[in-house]
Structure formats: C-alpha cells, structure tokens
C-alpha positions as CSV (number, residue, x, y, z in Angstrom):
1,M,0.0,0.0,0.0
2,S,1.4,3.4,-1.0
3,K,1.7,6.0,1.8
4,I,-1.2,8.4,2.2
5,L,0.0,11.9,1.1
6,I,-0.9,14.5,3.6
7,I,-0.8,18.1,2.4
8,A,-1.0,20.9,5.0
9,E,-2.7,23.8,3.3
10,A,-1.2,27.0,4.6
11,G,-2.9,28.8,1.8
12,V,-3.1,32.5,2.6
13,N,-3.1,32.0,6.4
14,H,0.2,33.8,6.6
15,N,-1.9,37.0,6.1
16,G,0.8,38.4,3.7
17,D,3.5,38.2,6.4
18,L,6.5,36.1,5.5
19,N,7.4,35.5,9.1
20,N,4.0,33.9,9.6
21,A,4.7,31.8,6.6
22,F,7.9,30.6,8.2
23,K,6.1,29.7,11.4
24,L,3.5,27.8,9.4
25,V,6.4,25.8,7.8
26,D,7.7,25.0,11.3
27,A,4.2,23.8,12.5
28,A,3.9,21.6,9.4
29,V,7.3,20.0,10.0
30,D,6.4,19.4,13.7
31,A,3.1,17.8,12.6
32,G,4.9,15.4,10.2
33,V,3.0,16.2,7.0
34,D,4.4,15.4,3.6
35,Y,3.8,18.8,1.9
36,I,3.1,22.3,2.9
37,K,1.1,24.2,0.3
38,F,0.7,27.9,-0.3
39,Q,-1.2,29.8,-3.0
40,T,0.5,31.6,-5.9
41,F,-1.5,34.4,-7.6
42,K,-1.6,38.0,-8.7
43,A,-4.8,39.5,-7.3
44,D,-5.3,41.7,-10.4
45,K,-5.2,38.7,-12.7
46,L,-7.4,36.5,-10.4
47,V,-10.5,38.7,-9.7
48,S,-12.1,41.8,-11.2
49,K,-12.6,45.0,-9.2
50,N,-16.3,44.2,-9.0
51,A,-16.0,40.7,-7.5
52,K,-17.7,40.4,-4.2
53,K,-16.5,38.4,-1.2
54,A,-18.0,35.1,-0.3
55,D,-20.2,35.2,2.8
56,Y,-17.6,33.2,4.8
57,Q,-14.9,35.7,3.7
58,I,-17.0,38.6,4.9
59,Q,-17.6,36.9,8.2
60,N,-14.0,35.8,8.8
61,T,-12.5,39.1,7.8
62,K,-15.1,41.1,9.7
63,N,-15.3,43.5,6.7
64,S,-18.2,43.7,4.3
65,E,-17.0,46.9,2.6
66,D,-13.6,45.6,1.4
67,S,-13.7,44.0,-2.1
68,Q,-12.3,40.5,-2.9
69,L,-9.6,42.2,-4.9
70,S,-8.5,44.4,-2.1
71,M,-8.5,41.5,0.3
72,L,-6.4,39.3,-2.0
73,R,-3.9,42.0,-2.7
74,K,-2.9,41.9,1.0
75,L,-2.4,38.2,0.8
76,E,-0.1,37.9,-2.2
77,L,3.3,36.4,-1.9
78,S,5.9,37.9,-4.2
79,H,8.4,35.9,-6.2
80,E,11.1,36.9,-3.7
81,D,8.8,35.6,-0.9
82,H,8.5,32.3,-2.8
83,D,12.3,32.0,-3.1
84,K,12.7,32.5,0.6
85,L,9.9,30.1,1.5
86,I,11.3,27.4,-0.8
87,A,14.7,27.8,0.7
88,Y,13.3,27.6,4.2
89,C,11.3,24.4,3.3
90,K,14.5,22.8,2.0
91,E,16.3,23.8,5.2
92,R,13.5,22.2,7.3
93,N,13.3,19.1,5.0
94,I,9.7,19.5,4.0
95,N,8.2,19.6,0.5
96,F,7.1,23.0,-0.8
97,F,3.9,23.1,-2.9
98,S,1.6,25.8,-4.2
99,T,-1.6,26.2,-6.1
100,A,-1.6,28.7,-9.0
101,F,-4.7,30.8,-9.6
102,D,-3.9,32.4,-12.9
103,L,-2.0,31.6,-16.1
104,D,1.2,33.4,-15.3
105,S,1.4,31.8,-11.9
106,L,1.1,28.4,-13.5
107,E,4.1,29.2,-15.6
108,Y,6.0,30.6,-12.6
109,L,5.4,27.4,-10.6
110,K,6.7,25.3,-13.5
111,D,9.7,27.5,-13.9
112,I,10.7,27.1,-10.2
113,G,10.7,23.3,-10.5
114,L,7.3,22.0,-9.4
115,D,6.4,18.8,-11.3
116,L,2.9,18.4,-9.9
117,V,-0.1,20.8,-10.4
118,K,-3.0,21.2,-8.0
119,I,-6.2,22.5,-9.8
120,P,-8.3,24.4,-7.2
121,S,-12.0,23.9,-7.2
122,G,-12.7,27.4,-8.6
123,E,-10.7,26.7,-11.8
124,I,-12.3,23.3,-12.8
125,T,-14.5,25.1,-15.4
126,N,-11.7,27.4,-16.6
127,L,-10.7,25.9,-20.0
128,P,-7.8,28.2,-20.8
129,Y,-6.3,27.5,-17.3
130,L,-6.9,23.7,-17.6
131,R,-5.2,23.6,-21.0
132,K,-2.2,25.6,-19.8
133,A,-1.8,23.3,-16.7
134,A,-2.1,20.2,-18.9
135,K,0.7,21.5,-21.2
136,L,3.0,22.4,-18.4
137,F,2.6,19.5,-16.0
138,N,2.2,15.8,-16.4
139,K,0.9,15.0,-12.9
140,V,-2.4,16.5,-11.7
141,I,-4.4,16.8,-8.4
142,L,-7.9,18.0,-9.3
143,S,-10.1,19.5,-6.6
144,T,-13.8,19.2,-7.2
145,G,-15.7,21.6,-4.9
146,M,-19.0,22.9,-6.3
147,S,-18.7,20.4,-9.2
148,T,-20.9,17.8,-10.9
149,M,-19.7,14.6,-12.4
150,E,-20.0,16.4,-15.8
151,D,-17.7,19.2,-14.7
152,I,-15.1,16.6,-13.5
153,S,-15.4,14.6,-16.7
154,A,-14.8,17.7,-18.9
155,A,-11.7,18.7,-16.9
156,V,-10.3,15.2,-16.9
157,Q,-10.8,15.1,-20.7
158,V,-8.6,18.2,-21.1
159,F,-5.8,16.4,-19.4
160,K,-6.2,13.3,-21.4
161,N,-6.1,15.3,-24.6
162,E,-2.6,16.3,-23.6
163,G,-1.6,12.6,-22.9
164,I,-2.0,12.6,-19.2
165,E,-3.4,9.2,-18.2
166,N,-5.4,8.1,-15.2
167,D,-2.4,6.9,-13.2
168,Q,-1.1,10.5,-13.2
169,I,-4.4,12.1,-12.0
170,T,-5.8,12.2,-8.5
171,I,-9.3,13.6,-8.0
172,L,-10.1,15.1,-4.6
173,H,-13.7,15.2,-3.4
174,C,-14.2,18.6,-1.8
175,N,-16.9,21.0,-0.5
176,T,-15.9,24.7,-0.7
177,E,-18.0,26.1,2.2
178,Y,-15.7,27.2,5.0
179,P,-16.4,25.5,7.4
180,T,-18.4,22.7,5.6
181,P,-21.5,21.5,7.5
182,M,-21.2,17.8,8.3
183,L,-24.5,17.1,6.5
184,D,-23.0,18.6,3.3
185,V,-19.8,16.5,3.3
186,N,-21.2,13.7,1.2
187,L,-18.1,11.6,1.6
188,K,-19.6,8.7,-0.4
189,A,-19.2,10.9,-3.5
190,M,-15.5,10.3,-3.3
191,L,-16.2,6.6,-3.9
192,A,-18.5,7.5,-6.8
193,I,-15.7,9.5,-8.3
194,E,-13.3,6.6,-8.1
195,K,-15.8,4.3,-9.7
196,E,-16.6,6.7,-12.5
197,F,-13.1,7.8,-13.5
198,G,-10.8,5.0,-12.3
199,T,-8.2,7.4,-10.9
200,E,-6.8,7.6,-7.4
201,I,-9.0,9.6,-5.1
202,G,-8.5,11.9,-2.2
203,Y,-10.2,14.5,-0.1
204,S,-9.7,18.2,0.4
205,D,-11.4,19.0,3.7
206,H,-13.0,22.2,5.1
207,T,-14.9,20.7,8.0
208,L,-14.1,21.6,11.6
209,G,-12.0,18.9,13.3
210,I,-10.2,15.8,12.1
211,E,-12.9,13.2,12.0
212,V,-13.8,13.5,8.3
213,P,-10.3,13.4,6.7
214,T,-9.6,10.4,8.9
215,A,-12.8,8.7,7.7
216,A,-11.8,9.6,4.1
217,V,-8.6,7.6,4.5
218,A,-10.5,4.6,5.8
219,L,-12.6,4.8,2.7
220,G,-9.6,4.8,0.4
221,A,-8.4,8.4,0.0
222,K,-4.7,8.5,-1.1
223,I,-4.3,12.3,-0.6
224,I,-5.6,14.4,2.3
225,E,-5.5,18.2,2.1
226,K,-6.4,20.2,5.1
227,H,-6.1,23.9,5.9
228,F,-4.2,24.9,9.0
229,T,-3.3,28.1,10.8
230,L,-1.2,29.4,13.7
231,D,-4.4,30.6,15.4
232,N,-7.9,30.1,14.1
233,K,-9.0,33.4,15.7
234,M,-6.7,35.4,13.5
235,E,-8.5,37.8,11.0
236,G,-8.5,36.4,7.5
237,P,-10.7,34.5,5.1
238,D,-9.6,30.9,5.9
239,H,-8.5,30.9,9.6
240,A,-11.8,30.0,11.2
241,A,-12.1,26.7,9.2
242,S,-8.4,25.7,9.7
243,L,-6.7,23.4,12.2
244,E,-4.4,24.9,14.8
245,P,-0.9,23.3,15.0
246,Q,-1.7,20.7,17.7
247,E,-4.9,19.7,15.8
248,L,-2.9,19.2,12.6
249,K,-0.4,17.0,14.5
250,A,-3.3,15.0,15.9
251,M,-4.8,14.6,12.4
252,V,-1.5,13.3,11.0
253,S,-1.3,10.8,13.9
254,A,-4.8,9.6,13.3
255,I,-4.3,9.2,9.6
256,R,-1.0,7.2,10.1
257,N,-2.9,4.9,12.6
258,I,-5.7,4.3,10.1
259,E,-3.2,3.8,7.3
260,Q,-1.7,0.9,9.3
261,A,-5.1,-0.4,10.3
262,I,-6.2,-0.8,6.7
263,S,-2.9,-2.2,5.4
264,G,-3.6,-5.9,6.2
265,S,-3.9,-8.7,3.7
266,G,-7.7,-8.7,3.8
267,L,-7.7,-12.4,4.9
268,K,-9.5,-13.1,8.1
269,E,-7.0,-15.0,10.2
270,P,-5.3,-14.6,13.6
271,S,-2.8,-11.8,13.5
272,E,0.8,-12.3,14.7
273,S,0.1,-10.3,17.8
274,E,-3.0,-12.2,18.9
275,R,-1.9,-15.8,18.3
276,K,-0.5,-16.0,21.9
277,N,-4.0,-15.2,23.2
278,I,-5.7,-18.2,21.6
279,A,-4.9,-20.6,24.4
280,I,-5.7,-18.0,27.1
281,A,-9.1,-16.7,25.8
282,R,-10.6,-19.9,24.3
283,K,-11.7,-23.0,26.1
284,S,-11.1,-26.8,26.1
285,I,-13.0,-29.8,27.4
286,V,-12.1,-30.5,31.0
287,A,-13.1,-32.9,33.7
288,K,-16.1,-31.6,35.6
289,T,-15.5,-34.1,38.4
290,D,-12.9,-36.7,39.2
291,I,-13.1,-39.4,36.5
292,K,-11.9,-43.0,36.7
293,M,-10.3,-44.8,33.8
294,G,-13.0,-46.5,31.7
295,E,-15.8,-44.2,32.9
296,I,-17.9,-43.0,30.0
297,F,-17.7,-39.2,29.3
298,S,-21.0,-37.5,29.7
299,E,-22.5,-34.1,30.4
300,D,-22.3,-35.1,34.0
301,N,-18.6,-35.5,34.2
302,I,-17.1,-33.2,31.6
303,T,-17.5,-29.4,31.0
304,V,-15.8,-26.5,29.1
305,K,-13.3,-24.1,30.7
306,R,-10.2,-22.2,29.9
307,P,-7.4,-22.6,28.8
308,G,-7.8,-23.5,25.1
309,S,-4.8,-25.7,24.8
310,G,-6.8,-29.0,25.0
311,I,-9.6,-30.6,22.9
312,S,-11.8,-27.9,21.4
313,P,-15.4,-27.7,22.6
314,M,-16.3,-27.9,18.9
315,D,-15.4,-31.6,19.2
316,W,-17.8,-32.1,22.1
317,D,-19.9,-34.6,20.3
318,S,-17.0,-36.8,19.5
319,V,-15.9,-37.0,23.1
320,I,-19.3,-37.7,24.7
321,G,-19.8,-41.5,25.0
322,K,-16.1,-42.4,24.8
323,P,-14.4,-44.2,27.8
324,A,-11.8,-42.4,29.8
325,I,-8.3,-43.7,28.8
326,R,-7.0,-42.9,32.3
327,D,-8.0,-41.3,35.6
328,F,-8.7,-37.5,35.3
329,E,-8.8,-35.1,38.2
330,S,-11.5,-32.3,38.3
331,D,-10.5,-29.4,35.9
332,E,-7.9,-31.5,34.1
333,L,-7.8,-31.3,30.3
334,I,-9.5,-34.3,28.8
335,E,-7.6,-36.6,26.4
336,I,-9.0,-39.3,24.1
C-alpha cells in the first residue's frame, strides 16, 4: 500500500506576512506532514474589481466593505517571498507546494521546478487554465468543490487530450463552504468519483476537526489536504475553518494509525500479535468431576473451561460417549 500523502494547506493563512509563513512551515514540520502548500497568484489577474467576497470571507475578515480584490492584494506572496519560502522548506526538510490561480502563476510554478499541479475547485471550469496546466505539468491533483460529475469529466478530458493518463491524476472530493457542515460532506461521493473515473481519489477538507479526513482515509483516500493556521482566531478568510498546529499534529497521527489499520492482507485469520491469546481466551473440554479410567464421558462429568490448549469444545460430540483412557482429576484437560 502506498503512503497516504498529507498536504498541509497553509494557503493565505500567513496574512501576507513572510514571518507567519515561516512559522507555518515550522508547524507543518512538527506535525509530520508530507507537503506544505501555499497559494500563488496576482490578485489583479485573479479577480475583477467588481468581484464580491463570499459570505464566509465577509464573516471571517469582519469586513463587508472591502472588495475581494482588495482582500487578496494583501495576501499575495511575491516571487522573492516564494524563493525564501522554498529555501526555508529545504532547510526544514519538507516539500514545498503551491496552487496557482492564474495563467502566469502556472508558468511561474513550473519555472521554479514544481512537477505536480493542483487544480483548485474554482478553476475546474476554466478551460484556458486547464489547457495551460495540462501542457506544463504531467501529474495532476484535481479538486472538485462545487462540481458535478460532468464538470469533472470535462476537466479530466482536457488532461487526457494532452496525454495525461489516469495513473497521473488524483481527484479530490471537496466542498468549498468554510467550514463545511457535516451534512454537506457527502463523503460517499469520493467513492462514486473513483468508480466513475478509475483514478486515485483523495479528499480536500474544510470541515471543523479531524474526523472527516480520517474517515476519508479509511474509505480509500490517497491524498488528504487540510487547511491549518497558527491561530484560528486570526483575522482572515480561511483561519476559522483551519486546524491549529496541535490539531494538525493529531490529524497526522490519526491518519497514520488508520493507514496501518487498513494495510492488512484482507484475509480473516489470527494476527501475529494475537496468536498468543488463543490458548488463554478460548476453552477446552475438561473434567467436571474426578473421572476414573474406563468411565464414560457424559455431560455429568465433563465441561468446558479455559485454557484453550486441549480438545476444542467444537469436538464435544466426538468426546461424549467415549471411555476415559486414564484417571482424570477435576479441571484436568481431557484426552481421548
């Protein structure tokens, strides 16, 4: 079984402050994730000046007057910031990753050496973006928030048109409400995606807590992506639906435990660790009373008790009616 890939989504939770970004890297390293992911964009190429904030963005920024453009301008990371972040990730021995939200940013991420592209949910219907990503990268993670199966199919076809096959595509089930209500998670849709497209599947989570991503792993997710922050009370669009560092660490631990729990052969048989318990927990046929040699075994003189190192109670019928081959004391294991 291949290792579950855990992506800690720092996103824009640095609030445009590089020192916060470094602290997020430290927290991701401490949690033991595989990748830390940021967001690469130029606000002016991402949203128009008339674009409104989402309801959750208004609530989490506590500002209904500010436009989405104004908000995102404050959250941009410059190319120089990227260089410093990548260098720091190398120093801390963690994989740097980022999502591009415009065409120029796709080219930039390719130029700095990324070989894997993450398509965010909002770009799944952006044909020019998908085509550009497909030409630049040969491995794809596709997030599917707000999508129908038809949306996913159309996007996957763009990649296949460029020669990217199923074994290079992972499709993430996702819901883009921050936080996602439990009733809206619809985790079974992840399995429907796997059946429909035959790719590896994963889950990009925006619920509160760690239960749902852990459950997704149990259902077969190969990639888990989860937002995290230094403090979920910080002002900003994504903090409120993000894990704090200790929660991120707990999620990684839970996923690694589930990863081990589902890694077995699938055959129902005693495990190596429990074989020693068979004789202790199971029972054998023993003498109920003192029994003399030649006496006939019956329900009056034999019974079933631990340990399980003698004749199995499943052989009860073959013991009843046989003569004792020797004297047996009460509680002694019966032999025939």
